[in-house]
N, C-alpha and C positions, 0 to 999 in steps of 0.2 A: 491538838495544839491550835487549831484554827476555828474561830467562831465568826458567824455572820451576824451583824447587829446593825439594824437601821440602815441597810444598804451599804454598810461599810464592812470591810474585812478587818477585824480587830485581832491582831496577833499578840497573844499574851506573853510578852517577853519575860515576865516574872516567872513563868513556868521553866524557861531555860535558865534564868538566873538562879533559881532555887535548886537546880539539878546539876548544872555545869558551871564550875567556877572559872573566872578569868584567872589565868596564871601563866608564868613563864618558867616553870621548874625544869622544863627540858633544857634550858640554857644555864640553869643555876644550881640544880640539886643533884649531887653525885650519885646518891642511891637510886633516884628515879631515872637518871641517865643510864645507869647500869641495867635497870630493869626494862626500860622502854626506848633507849637510844637518846642521842644528843642532837639529832637533827629535827627541825620543825618542817614536817612534810604537809603540804596543803592540797594534795589530790584527794578526791572524794573518798576513795577506799581507805586511805590513811586517816582521814578525819573521823570516819565512822569507827574505825578500829580503836583510835585513841580516846575519843570523847565519849563514845557509847560503850564499846566492849570493855575497855580498860578503865572506865570511870574516871578519866582524867579531865582536865580543863584545857584551856589554850588561850592564845592571843586573838586579836581581831580577825586575822586571816583564817584562823581555825574556826572560831565560833560563828562568825558571819558567813564563812564558807560553808559550814554545815547547814546553817539556817537557809542559805540560798538553795542548796541542794534539796532540802525538805520542801520549800515553797514551790520550786520548779516541778518537783515530783507531784505535788498536789495540783498543778495546773495553773499556778499564778504567774503573771507576767512580772518580771523584775529586771532591774538594771543594776549591776555592780558599779559602785562609785568609789571615789577616793577623797579623803579629807586631809587638810593641813592643820595640825594642832597649833593652837595659838598661845603665845606668851605675851601678856599685855605689859607694855611699858608704862611708866608713870604718866599721868595726864599732862604734867608740865613739859613733857617731851615735845608737845605740839602747842598746847594752850592750856588755859586754866579751866575751861569748861569741860565737864565730863564727856560731852558728846564730841570732843575733839581729841580724845586720847589716841595715840598711835598704837598699832597692833603689829606685833612681831610674829610672823608665821613661819613654822617649820616647813620642810618639804613634804610632798605627798607621801604619807606613810601609814595612813589609817584607812582600813576598808570599811565601807558603809554600803547599805542597800537601799534602792528605791523600789517600792512595791506598788503596783497599780491595783486599786480596789474596783469593785464592780460598777461604780458610777463613772469610772474613767479617770478619777483623780489619783495623784501619786502621794505616797507617804514615805517618810524616812524610817527605816528600821535599822537598829544598831544594838546588838547584844554583846559587843566586844570592846567596850570602852572602859572597862575597869570600874572603879568606885564611883565615877561620875557618869556612868552609862544610863541612858533613859530606860525606865522600866516598862515602857510601852511605846508603840510606834507614834510618830508625830505627823499630822497632816502638813503638807507643804503650804502652810498659811502663816503669814507674818504675825508674830506676837500672840499666837494661839497657845496659851499655857496649858500643859497637861500635867496633872498631879497623879501620882501612883495611888492605887487603892490602899487604904490604911496607911497614909503617908506619915512619915516621922519628921522630926525637926531637921531642917537642912543644916549642914555643917561643912567644915573644910574637908571632911572625909567622904562626903557623898551628898546627893541631892535627890529629892523625890519630885521636884517640879522642874520641867524643862519647857523650852519654847524655841522657835526659830525666828530669826530676824533677817531682813535683806541687808546686803552690804557689799562692799568692794574689797578685794584682797589687799591686806596690809595697809589700808588707808585709815579712814576715821570711822567713828561709830555712827555717823549720820546715815539714816536709812536711805538705801539706794533709790527708793521711789520718790523721795524728796529731791534727789539729785538728777531725776529724769534720765536714769541710766537703764536702757532696755536690752543691751547686748548680753545674751545669756553666757557668753564667754568672758564677760567682765563683771557682770552683776551676779553675785552668788548668795549664799546663805551662811549664817553663823548659828551653830547650836549653842544655846545658852542654858546654864544650870543655875537654879536659885540657891544661893548660899546665905550665910549670915550677913554678908556684905551686899546682898542684892543679886540681880541676875548678872552672871559673868560668862563671857564668851569662852567656849571650849574648843571648837574647831570650825574651820571654814571649808566650804565645798561648793563646787559648781554642779549644776544638773547635767553632768556629762558621764556617759557610760564608759567604763574602762575595760579594755580587753584583759582576759585572765592572765596573759603573759606579764602584765604590769605588776601583778601581785607576786609573781616569782621574783622580780627584781626587788620589790619592797621587802619581801620576806628575807631575801638574801642579805640585804643591808642590815635589817633589824637583828638578824641572827648571827652575823659574822663580823660586822664592822666594829673595830675596837672602841669607837666613840658612841656606839649604840647604848641608849639608856637601859635597854632590856638585858644587856650583857653584864652590866655592873650593878644592877639592883634586882632584888628578889621581890616579886609582886604577886598578890592574889586578892580576889574580891568575890564575894558571893552574897546574894540576897537571902534573907530568912523571913519567915512569917512576921517576926517582930521588928526586923531592922536589917542590918547589914553587917558583915564581918569583912575586915580588910587586913592584909598583911603587907607591910612595907619594910623590907629587910628583916630586922628582928622584932619590929613593933607590931603586935597584934592588937587590933582595935575592934571591940564588939559593941555594936549599937543595938539596944534592946529597949523594951518598955521601961526598964529600970534606969536607963541612962546610958552613958558611954563609959566603958572600962578598957583601959590599956594595960598590956602586959609586955614586958621585954623577954623574949625567948632567947636566953643566952646559951643554952646547951642544945646540941643537935637532937637529943632525945626529946626536948621540949618542943622543938620545931616539928619533928615528925609526929608527935602526939597531936599537936594543933592541926596539922594537915589532915589527919584522919578524923578528928572530932568535929572540926568546923567546915572543912572543904571536901570531906568524903573521899580522900585520897589514901589508899591503903598500900602497904608495902609487902 
């Protein structure tokens, strides 16, 4: 899973993406709950049992948690981090210029990883962000765009090009370096994905290591709170050699070299068949 290239450790996230789907069926699918339980467990033993032995997928705490365990076992230095997913308000909320748009941040709820490569620099690794997940690690360099190999056309369902920009939490899109902000606890990073509308902010994070106990709290909220998005929506995503397949409730979207095809899975049998065919989940 690990390759060394030009003094950098390149972690091929697409290997994970094509083998392990992002999914929240533990919270949403009765038959899978009966087979594998209805609790999201994020200790290392449980992660290996579910994602590897049982050929299931998981959420960010599961997928990035397993990736962290693999990298640490291989001897790499890493720091777990936490991100705040963004919801952009209209630009008119602050001003007419695009660089003055306000950004609405959710609470810390997404697990990410910082991995140090052999030259001492740090890279962002994230294999657990669903359809908008970067398909490869990103160096912590502002506006360094990385495009996945064999890239497809970006759309509202996913992106093949990502980059990082500096910024401050919940403020404006003005780059922090222009604002002369140097405090690492104020100046952070935004992950951006290229869509048909341009580069859009996905989440914000600080370069701050989080203790493992923090993820227990985050996982508890996502898994149990009645307002949790993951408790009221069925989600899955997996990368394929030709594109990407996503599931949003009953809407299955297949991106391939032939274009984009959407299907409404109205019967339970149709859903179960799609889970096996596209996501490798068997009953």
